[in-house]
C-alpha positions as CSV (number, residue, x, y, z in Angstrom):
1,M,145.3,131.7,302.2
2,D,146.6,133.1,305.3
3,S,147.2,137.2,305.6
4,A,151.2,136.3,305.2
5,S,150.7,134.6,302.3
6,S,147.8,137.4,300.7
7,N,150.6,140.1,301.6
8,Y,153.2,138.8,299.8
9,E,151.2,138.0,296.9
10,K,149.9,141.6,297.2
11,L,153.9,142.7,297.2
12,L,154.1,140.8,294.1
13,K,151.2,141.8,292.0
14,E,152.1,145.7,292.9
15,L,155.7,144.6,291.7
16,T,154.5,143.1,287.8
17,D,152.7,146.4,288.0
18,L,155.6,148.6,288.1
19,I,157.6,146.7,285.2
20,P,156.5,147.0,282.1
21,G,156.7,143.5,280.4
22,A,156.0,141.8,283.7
23,V,154.0,138.7,283.3
24,S,154.9,136.7,286.4
25,A,156.8,137.1,290.1
26,N,157.1,135.0,292.8
27,L,158.6,134.8,296.5
28,T,160.5,131.3,296.5
29,G,162.4,128.5,299.2
30,V,165.5,128.0,298.0
31,D,164.3,124.4,298.7
32,G,161.9,125.4,295.4
33,I,159.1,125.5,297.5
34,G,156.8,128.4,296.4
35,I,155.6,131.5,299.6
36,A,153.6,133.2,296.8
37,F,153.2,134.0,293.0
38,Y,151.0,135.9,290.8
39,N,150.8,135.0,287.6
40,I,149.0,136.6,284.2
41,D,149.1,133.2,281.9
42,P,146.5,130.5,283.5
43,A,148.7,128.3,281.5
44,F,151.9,128.9,283.5
45,D,152.6,126.6,286.0
46,P,154.3,128.2,289.1
47,T,155.1,125.0,291.1
48,L,156.7,123.5,288.4
49,A,159.1,126.6,287.6
50,D,159.9,127.6,291.5
51,A,161.4,123.8,291.7
52,E,163.4,124.4,288.1
53,F,164.0,128.1,289.3
54,A,165.8,126.9,292.6
55,T,167.9,124.6,290.8
56,M,169.4,126.6,288.8
57,L,169.8,128.3,291.5
58,A,171.7,125.5,293.5
59,A,173.8,124.7,290.2
60,A,175.2,128.8,289.4
61,N,175.6,128.8,293.5
62,R,178.3,126.1,293.0
63,A,179.4,127.0,290.5
64,A,180.0,130.6,292.1
65,Q,181.2,128.5,294.8
66,N,184.0,126.4,292.4
67,L,185.7,129.5,291.5
68,T,185.5,131.7,294.7
69,V,183.7,134.8,293.5
70,G,181.3,134.5,296.1
71,D,177.7,133.6,296.5
72,I,174.5,134.5,293.8
73,S,173.0,137.6,294.3
74,E,171.4,137.6,290.9
75,L,170.9,135.2,288.0
76,I,169.7,136.6,284.3
77,F,168.2,134.0,281.6
78,T,166.6,134.4,278.1
79,T,164.8,132.3,276.1
80,G,162.8,133.2,273.1
81,K,159.6,133.8,274.8
82,I,161.0,135.2,278.1
83,T,163.3,136.3,280.2
84,I,163.4,135.3,284.3
85,I,165.7,137.7,286.7
86,L,166.2,135.7,289.9
87,R,167.3,137.6,293.1
88,M,168.0,136.3,296.7
89,V,165.9,137.6,299.4
90,G,168.6,136.9,302.3
91,I,170.1,133.3,302.2
92,D,166.8,131.3,302.1
93,F,164.4,132.8,299.2
94,Y,164.7,133.9,295.9
95,L,162.4,136.3,294.4
96,G,161.7,136.2,290.6
97,V,160.1,137.9,288.1
98,G,159.4,136.5,284.0
99,L,159.4,139.3,281.5
100,Q,158.0,138.8,278.0
101,A,160.3,138.8,275.3
102,G,160.9,141.8,273.3
103,V,158.6,143.6,275.6
104,G,160.3,143.5,279.6
105,N,162.3,146.6,280.6
106,I,164.8,144.2,282.1
107,G,166.7,147.2,284.1
108,M,163.5,148.5,285.6
109,A,162.9,145.4,286.5
110,R,166.2,145.2,288.6
111,L,165.8,148.3,290.2
112,Q,162.5,147.1,291.6
113,M,163.3,144.0,292.0
114,R,166.1,145.4,294.8
115,R,163.7,147.2,296.4
116,A,161.3,144.8,296.9
117,V,164.0,142.7,297.7
118,E,163.8,145.1,300.9
119,A,160.6,144.6,302.2
120,F,160.3,141.2,301.9
121,V,163.7,140.5,304.1
122,R,162.0,142.6,306.4
123,A,158.8,140.7,306.4
124,L,160.2,137.5,306.1
125,Y,163.1,137.4,308.7
């Protein structure tokens, strides 16, 4: 593992530690290729999630452009088991956080993700 990836994983772990109910965090290219992830559920497949979330962001961005409302900066969706927050890191990457349904603090996650994005932008660009 290279040191940049190790540093990114450390930042992702620190991010999840700051967010009540967080179960995963990932840094991914908009092409769906994962850069780094931190996950507490061994059954969770981050590679599949990276690709699926990139597809969702691309579709949301196309819809936003068609509606001429600007580019997507954040996307949030909730299922019965998890809430996922995806936040753009520049134009080439996104940061994702998974929150346990009914436990995760969405407001705290959004605040901490804004702070983390600043650190990732400095590291990546």
